[in-house]
C-alpha positions in Angstrom: 152.0 181.8 174.6 152.2 179.3 171.8 155.0 179.1 170.0 156.1 182.0 171.4 152.5 184.2 170.8 150.4 185.4 173.6 147.3 183.0 173.0 144.0 183.0 175.2 142.9 179.8 177.0 140.5 179.2 175.1 142.6 178.9 171.9 145.2 176.4 173.7 141.6 173.4 173.8 142.6 173.4 170.1 145.9 172.1 170.1 145.6 168.3 170.7 148.3 166.4 173.4 149.8 165.2 170.6 151.2 168.5 168.7 153.0 169.4 172.3 156.6 168.9 172.9 156.8 171.1 176.1 155.0 173.3 178.9 157.5 175.2 180.8 156.1 177.3 183.8 157.8 180.5 184.0 158.0 182.2 187.4 161.5 183.8 187.6 162.0 187.3 186.5 164.6 187.8 185.0 162.8 185.2 182.1 159.3 186.6 182.9 161.1 190.3 182.1 161.2 189.4 178.1 157.0 189.6 178.8 157.5 193.1 180.3 154.2 193.8 182.3 151.9 191.4 180.5 154.5 188.4 182.8 154.0 190.1 185.8 152.2 187.4 187.2 153.6 184.6 184.9 153.8 182.7 182.4 152.9 179.5 180.6 154.9 178.9 177.4 153.5 176.3 175.7 156.1 174.8 172.6 154.8 172.4 169.9 156.6 170.8 168.1 155.5 171.4 164.8 156.5 175.1 166.3 153.7 177.2 164.0 153.4 179.9 164.6 149.0 179.6 163.6 148.9 177.6 166.5 146.3 181.0 168.0 144.1 180.0 165.8 141.9 176.8 165.1 143.0 174.5 162.1 142.2 171.3 160.8 144.9 168.7 161.5 144.5 165.7 159.0 146.0 162.0 160.9 145.6 159.8 158.8 143.4 156.9 159.8 142.1 158.6 163.0 139.3 160.8 163.2 139.4 163.2 165.4 135.6 165.0 165.8 136.1 168.9 167.1 132.8 169.4 168.8 132.3 173.3 169.5 128.6 173.8 170.0 125.4 173.2 168.2 125.7 173.7 164.9 122.8 176.9 163.7 120.0 174.3 161.8 120.1 173.4 158.6 117.1 172.1 155.7 116.8 168.6 154.2 115.4 167.9 151.4 111.5 166.8 152.8 108.6 166.4 149.8 105.7 168.4 149.3 102.9 165.8 149.2 99.3 166.2 148.2 96.3 164.8 146.9 97.7 165.1 143.2 101.2 164.0 144.3 100.7 161.5 146.4 100.7 158.6 145.0 103.5 159.3 142.5 105.1 156.7 140.6 108.7 158.0 141.2 109.9 156.9 144.2 110.9 159.0 147.6 113.8 157.5 149.2 115.3 160.1 150.5 117.5 158.9 154.3 116.4 162.0 156.4 112.6 161.6 156.9 112.2 164.7 159.5 114.0 167.6 160.3 112.6 170.7 162.8 114.7 172.4 164.7 112.5 174.7 166.2 110.2 172.2 167.7 107.7 173.8 170.9 106.5 172.2 173.5 102.7 172.2 174.9 103.5 170.8 178.4 105.7 168.1 178.3 105.3 167.0 174.8 105.7 168.2 171.3 103.4 167.0 168.1 104.7 166.1 164.7 103.8 165.0 161.0 105.4 164.2 159.0 105.0 161.3 155.8 108.2 158.9 155.5 110.2 157.4 153.0 108.8 155.3 150.2 111.6 152.5 151.1 109.7 149.6 154.0 112.2 149.6 157.2 112.9 150.5 160.2 114.1 154.2 161.0 116.0 155.6 163.6 114.7 158.8 165.4 116.8 160.7 167.2 115.5 163.6 169.4 118.1 166.0 170.9 117.6 169.2 172.4 118.4 171.9 174.9 116.1 172.5 178.1 114.8 176.0 179.7 117.7 175.1 182.1 120.8 174.5 179.6 120.7 171.2 179.9 121.9 169.2 176.9 118.7 166.6 175.8 119.6 163.2 173.5 116.9 160.2 172.5 116.6 157.8 170.1 114.5 155.2 169.4 113.8 152.8 166.1 110.3 152.9 164.3 109.2 150.9 161.8 107.5 151.4 158.3 105.3 148.5 157.3 102.7 147.8 154.6 99.2 149.2 156.1 97.2 145.5 156.9 
């Protein structure tokens, strides 16, 4: 129970620890009578400082000066702008300064390697290449490296 409302363990993890005022473990049959058959094995009651009755659902909490990451899993794939270069527009005088050079949420591997091709930005710089994914066995994989873009000699 959170502030008198029945919730699942899945929902409790979204309550910031700083918002918890008190946690009560109820085992006494007199105290459990209020919960009826739902309290047969005992009740864990979480009381929050805010006393919000809607804590069983996710909510955003703004704390000035603090960044609170909320990682629930992988996001849906997004699309980023990528110019369509051809022989006609490859030397376009309009500069290409996009910050995301290449994005592909569905790279397939042939054995242990994958081949990808993309055009870089017109900005000559060192870029951070980030590769993230999940193996067939469910292992999270993350690697990064630097890519230097310079004038060809």
